[in-house]
N, C-alpha and C positions, 0 to 999 in steps of 0.2 A: 350396281352400287347400292340401291335400295335394299335388295335382298341381303347383301353383305351386312349392311347396318342393322337390319332387323335380326339377323342371325347373331350379331354381336350383342345386342341388347338382351336377347333371349338367353344366350349363354351366360352373361353376367348375372342376370336375375336367378337363373337356375343354380349357378355356382354359389352365390351368396346365400340362397335358401338352403342349399346342401350343407354349407358350413354351419349355419344357424341351427339346423335340425340336428346335426351331430353333437352340438353343444347341449341343446335342449334334451336330447335323448339319453344323456349320460346319467348314471345312477346318482341318487341323492348325495352319496358320500363325497362327490366331487364339488358339490355346491355348498357344503357345510363350511362354517368358519374354520380358519386355521387353528388347529389344536396344539397343545404343547408338544405332543409327539411329532407333529409335522414340523414345528419350529426346530426341534432338535435335529431332525433329518436335514432340513434346509440349511442349517448352520454347519454341517459336516463337510469336510473336504472329500474329494473323490477317493483318496487313499483310505480315509476313515470309513466311507460307505462300503467300499470293496472289502475291507477287513471285516466289517460287520456282517456282510452277506456270507463271506467264506466261513466265519465262525458260527453262523446260524443265529446271531443276535438280532439281525435285521432281515426282514423278508423283502425281496425285490418289489413285491406289490405294494408294500408300505411306502417305499421310496417313490414308486410311480405315482401313488395317490397324492403324496405331499407335493411333488413337482407339478402334477397335472392341475391340482387346485390353484397353485400359485401361477401357473402358466395361463389359466383361464382368467385370473384376476389381472394379469399383465395384458392380456388381449382386450379385456373390457376397458382398460385404461388407454392402450396405445394402438389397438388394431394390428397386432404384430403377427398373427397366425394365418396360415392359408389352409393347410390340411390338418384336421383334428383326428389323430389316429389312436386316441386313448383307449377305446374299447378293444381294438386289436392289440394294443400294447399290453393289455392285461394278460392276454394269452402268451405274448412274447416274454413278459416278465416271469410268468410261472415256469416257462420252459428254458429260461436263459442259462447259460453256462456259469454256474456258481463258483467255478474255479478259475475263471478267466481274469485277465488283468483289468477288466472293466465290469466285473460281475455286478449285475443289477443296477448299473448307472444309467439313468435316462439321458439320452442325447438328442438335442434338437438339431434339425437339419434345414438348411436353406432349401427353398422350393425347387431348385434345380436338381436336387439329389433324387435319383430314381429308386423307388420302392415298389416292388411288385404289387399290383392291384390299386395303386394310388396315382393320382394325376401328378405330373410335373409340368404344369402349364406355363410357368414363369410369367404369368400375367397376360399371355395371349389368349383371347377368348376362343380362338380357333382350335386351341389345344386343350380346352376344358372338356371334361367328360371322356378323355382318352387315356385311361390308366396305363401305366408302364407294365410291360410284360414280364420283366425280371428285375431282381435287385442289382444295383450297380456294384462294382468291386468294393467300394468303401462300406456299403451296408452289409455285404456278406462278411467282410472282415469284422465289423463292429458286432454283428450277431455272434460270430465265433468267439469274440473276446468277452462276451457276456453282456454287452451293452443293450439298451432297450430304446429304439427310436419311438417317439411318442407324439411329436408335432413337427410340422414344417412351417417355415417362416417367410414373411413377405419380402418382395423384391420390386424393382422397377421393371416395367416392360422393356425388352431389349437388353436389360442388364447394363446399360450404358450410362446410367444416371447416378448421381450421388444422393438421391432421395427415393425411398421405397414407396412407390404408389403406382397404381394402375386401375383401370376401370373394373377389372375382374374382382379384386379384393379390397380396393380402397387405399387410403393413405395411412401409413404408419407414423405415429408421432413420437417425439422424444419423451421418455418417461421423466426427465428432469424438468421439461418445460414444453407443454403441449403445443405451443405456438411455433416450435422449431422442429427440424427434421432430426431423426436418429441416424441419418446417413444412408449410404448405399454403395454398392448394390445389396450388401448383406445387412440392410437396415432393420428388417424384422428380427433378425437374429440378435443384433446389438440391443434392441429395445427389450426383448425378452430376457436377455442376460442381465441387463442393467436393473430391471425390475425384480430380479430374483426368481423368475419363472423357469430358469434353466441354470445348470452349473457349468455345462460345457456344450458347445455347439460347433457346427462346421459350416463355413461359408466358402465363397470363391473370391479370387483376387486376380484381376488383369490390369487394373489401374489404381488399386488402392481399396478394393471392395471389402476387405476385412479390416484394414487399418483405419480408413476414414471413419467408418461407423464406430470403431473402438475409441477413437479420439473424440468423436462427437457425443458418444453415449457413456464414456467413462468405464470401459472394460479393457481386457487384455487381448492381444492377438499376435500371432507370429506367422507371417507369410512364408510359405515354403519355397525353396528353390525347386525347379522342375525336376521331377523324378523321385522326390522324397515322400510324397503323399499321394494316395490313390485318387484317381480322377476319372477313369474311363466308365462308360455306360450311363452317363448322365445327359441331361438336356442343356442346351445353351442357345443364345440368340444368334451367335455367329459361328456355327460349326465349321471347322477347318481353319479357323484363324489361328495361326501359329507364329505370326510375325512378332507379336508380344505374347508369349505363351501364357495361357490362363493356368492357375493352380488352385487346388482345394487346400484349405488351411483352417485350423481350429481357432475359436474365440472362447474366452472364459471369463468368469467373474474374478478369479484370483490368479496370480502368477503361479502359485503352487499347482493349481488344477490344470492350467495351460500346459505346463511341462510334464505333469503326470500323464496327461492324455497323449501328448506327443510320444513319450517313451512307450506307452502302452501300445499305440498303433505300430510303431516300428518293431516292437517285440513280437508282433504277430506276423512278421515277415511279409510286408505288403507286396513285395515282388512275386509272391506266390498267388496273389489275387489279381494283380494288375500288371500287364506286360510293360507298361510305361514306367514302373517303379524300378529304381536302381537297387541292386543287391548291396545294401549299405546299412548294416546294423548300427544301432546307436553307439557312439564312440565316447566313452566316459574319460578317455585319456586327455581330451581337450580341457584344460583347466585355466582359470584366470589367476589362481593363487598357488603358491608353493605350500602345500598342505602342512608340512612339519613346522613352518614358520608362522602359521596363523595362530598366534598366541597373544594374550593381552600385552599391549605395549609395542607390537610390531606392526609394520605396514604391509599391505598386499603387494604382489609383484606389480611393477609399473607397466601399464599399457598405454598405447598412443591412440588418442581419440581425435578425430577431425570433425570440426563443427561446420555445418553448412547453414549459414544464416539466411541467405537471400532466397526467394525474392520477397522482401518487405513483409515479414510476418507481423500480424497485428500485435498490439501491446500485450494482450493476454497470452498469446502463444509465444511471443519472444520472452516474456517473463518466465514462463514454464521452462523453456530451453535454457535460459540464463541461470536459473536456479540449479538445474542439474549440472551445468558446466561448473558453477561455483563449488558445488559439493564434491565433484570429481577432483578439482584442483586442490581443494582443502585436504583431500585424502591422499595427495601425493601422486595422482595420475597426471600424465602428460596430455594436455589439451591444447590443440592448435586450431586456428581458423583455417578452413580448408579452401584451397583454390584448385578445384578439380577441372577436368575437361568440361566444357560449357554445359551446364544443366539445360540451358535453353536449347542447345543443339540436340541433346538427348530427347527432350520433349517433342521437338520437331520430328525427329525420326520416328519416335514411338507413335505419335498421333497419326502420322502418315501411314504407318504400317497397319494401325487399327482400322483405318478407314480406306484402305487400299481398294476396296470394292465399291467405293462411293457410298457406302452405307446401305447398299441394296439388300444384302443378306438379312440384316437385322430387321428391316421393315417389311420384308416380303410377306410375312404372316400376319401383319396388322390389317384388320378389316376396316371397311369404310366407317368413318365416324369414331374409330377407336382412338383414345387419347394416348399421347406420348409426351414425355417431358419436353418442355419448351426449349431448354438448352440443347437437348439432343436434336430436336426438330431443326433448330437454327444451324447446327453444325452439319447435319445431313443435307439441309437445303443448300448450304454453301458448296458442299461437295458435289451436288448434282447440277449446279448452274452451268450453262454453256461457258466454255473456257473464255470466250472473248468478253463476256459480261463480267466474269470473275476477275480477269486481268485488269479491266477498267476500274473495278472497285478496289482492287489491291493497289493500283496506281494512286487512287485517291487517298487511301489510308497512308501509303508510304510518303507521298510527296505533298499532299495538301494538309493532312492531319499530322504529318511528320512522326508517324508511329511505326518505326521499323520492326519492333518486336511483334506486334499484332499482324502486320503485313507478312512477316516471315512465316508465322503460323498458318495464315490463310493460304499462302502460296502453295502449300503442299496438299491442300484439301481437294482432292479430285480422284476419280477412279483411275486405276493404272492397269495397263496390260502387263503381261509377263516380262516383256522387254524392259519396261520401266521399273518393275517391281524388284527384279534381281539386284540392280545397283543399290536399291534402298536397303535390302538385306545386307549387302556388302558394307554399306555405311554403318549399319548396326554393329556388325562384327568388328569393324575398325574402331568404333566408339567404345565397345567393350574392351578391346585391347588397350586403349589409352587409359581407361580406368584401372585395369589390371596393373599396368606399368606404374601408375601413380601410387597405388597401394604398395607395390614392391619398392619403388624408389624412396617413398616417404616412410617406409617401415610402419605403415598404418595398420592398426588392428580393427578399429570400429569407426563408424560415422554416426554423428548425432545431428538430428534436424527436427523440425516440426513436421507433423503429418499433413498439415494444411495451414494456409496463412490465417484462417479464421477458426473460431469455435463454431459449434453447430449454427447453421444459417436458418432463417425463417423458411417456412414452407414456400415452395415454388422458387426458392433461391437458386436453383440450378440454371435458371435463365442466364445468370452471369457466372455462377460458381463452377459450372462445368468446364470453364476455361482455365481453372486454377488447380488442376490435379497434379501439377508438376512434381511436388514433393514425394508423391507416392508412385506415380507412373514411371519416374526415372529408374526406380529400383526393380520394377517389373522388366523394363528393357534390359537391365544389367543382370537380371536373374539372381539378385542377392537375397540373402536371408534378412528379412526386415520385419520388425514388430513394433507395437505401440504399447506404452505404459501410461496409465492415467497419473497425473502429477498434481494438478491443482484445479481450481475453479475460477471462473471469471469473477473479478471484483469490480463492481461498477465505479468505484472511486479510483482504484489503483490502475485500471486498464483503459482509461479514456484515451481516445485518439488525440494526439497533439493538435493544437489549433493550427499550427503551421504545416501540417501534413499536406504534401502535394504528390499525387500519384505520378509515376514516371511514364506510364503508358495507359492505353485504354483498357487493357486487361485489369490492371490495378484499380483503375477508376471504377470500373463496373463492379469488381469484387468488393471494394471498400464501401460501396453504397450500402452494403448489408451489415457492416460492422457498427454495432451499437452496444457499448459496454453496459448500459443500463438495461436494455432489453435482454441482453445475454447474461446478466448477473446470475451466478450460481451454476452455469453450464460447465461441464467438465472440460479440462484441457489436458492433452497428453503430449508426450515426446516420442519420437521415432528413433529406435536404436537399430543400426544397420550393420550387419556382418558380411563376410564374404560369401560367395556362392557355395552352397552345399555345406555350410558350417553352422547349422542350426544348434549343434551342441555348444559351440563357442558363443553363439548368441545367447544361449541360456545363461551361461556364466556371467556374461557382461550385463545382461538385463537384471539378473538377480543382484549383482553388485550395485547397480544403480538403484534398484528397489530397496535393498537393505540400507544403503547409505542415505537415501533420501526419505523414503516413507517412514521407516522405523525411527530414524533420527528426528524427523519432524514430529512424529506422534509421541515419542518417548523422551527424546532429548538426552540420551545417554550414549556416549561414545563407547563406553565399556560394554554396553549391551550389544552394540554393533559387532564388536570383535567376537563376543561369545556367539552371536547369531551366525557369523561366518564359520566359526568352529563347528557349530551344530550342523550347518548346511553340508559340510564336507565329511565330518566324522560320524554323524548320526547320533552323537551323545548329547545329553542335555543336563547341564548343571542343575542340581535339585532346586537351588534358590531362584532359578529363573522361571520355573514352571508357572507360577502365578502370574508373572509379568507377561509371559508369552500368551496366556489365555486372553489377556486384554488386547495384545497386539494382533492376534489372530482374528479377534472380533472386529477390530478396526479394518483389517485387510479385507475380510469377507464382506463387510458392509461399507466398502468404499463408495458405493453408490447409494448410500442411505437416504440422500435427499430425494431420490426417485422412488424408493420402495415403500410400499405400504407396511406399516408396523405389523410384525408377525406375531403379535401377542395373542394369548388365549382369548377367544371370543370376538376377535376383530374380523368382521365379515365384509368390510368395505371393499 
């Protein structure tokens, strides 16, 4: 045990020194203030950057320099980076495919992503100093597409927490408010994007790990269905866990960039890089509107949206969801309150599948004295208790505390043998069938809900917050396309908790201990848009509709502009008179996280 602890401390010290040295050894150009040319690059969309590289107007090394400088600033503010690959990326940028769909675009990657010659330790000190032997399928595809990996981002050890921190790399903070978390497990990625140190990044999601950070950090994400996005050849804390299948998925600063990246990846035929990917090209036939009728004065085709309100979203999150619902109804869309198969049952099934090994796999590589998130520790401790002790505690919760909800969750937290596991998988399949039939019978197109009941929580909030991933975990279990859009920010006056609020169970009670509208004032708040399985294309149309009707209408206040924007979206044309206005709205979109970002003006080196 002593030797294990000493090895842990030595590995942490060595890894942190390595990261510091890689930053210190960078050429002076990366430590200079942001220049006007850098600002110009940082403000361009992926499409604009690719076009610039293809035409020869922009060199990929210039793009890399601008984003590396801003990424280092983001890291100094939030501690979001793990592997600093900038010097190697210089060579990759010089040799990148300048005709690819991502020509010259720097892409940040979650620490799990395997790049030959670089660690993918995911916070385990035992895995530090053991570089990967080959690129994963995703990295090979990105390189062929012309993209340039340049940094990797922080995560929680085991990947099971909603906060990115570990002994090896330290804690990542929220760029909007340093006292709060940026989320997890792709929390380093979210912090980097929100600060402007990356335009597009890739994370993983098995319980909300790209959606929760997007919600808490104010960026965009779309969780893939299984088979749409490359995932093989990477590291994970629970290899072999397929009860709730993990997926790799992108995160971005803007909606435009998110979907440009999605289409670029699919255009590269990921099924030729990764055996797990379906042969499924991007299908542009899925539309939300009848194109010929998208003219001034007409309404879009009506779609049916189901709203999932429960369980007790905070005032800030409920306000964000209500705002989007109101906008949709005002636009002629059909919006109904959803009564689906029990979300509670779905979360029971999913949590039991995730911890079916009693948590043994995730912790087996943790050394003596190595820290783990307290919420994860509590959950794993419950799973490992002798059954008779656990039954006694569950009896106490159910009959003395009269909390059937929490008792029902605890009841399934234990290690299972194969004989017990297969019926659980059967329950999952039956649950999926019931949701499928609900969509069919209700003629439902989309689901709207919050990504989490709270905005970003204070550091160490996962002690209680780990219990409340139901809004995201549910759609991992169902394998639906689900993404998050930033909508508003917490308002200290508007979003106070009612004085007569009474939690319905111990989960709500513990979670709402962290809700403080004054302390959370200014933090971003998102909504979750959910589509059917393998319908990322339809999700794009729905999410863009929500974005256009809400964000642009909010910022510009012109219904006529919205109609023209829809026309632009699908026809590719742009009325000449709108060009000046659009430059303004594009700036608003790209700087939606302006509260977090350092001013990119000339001479600002802070």
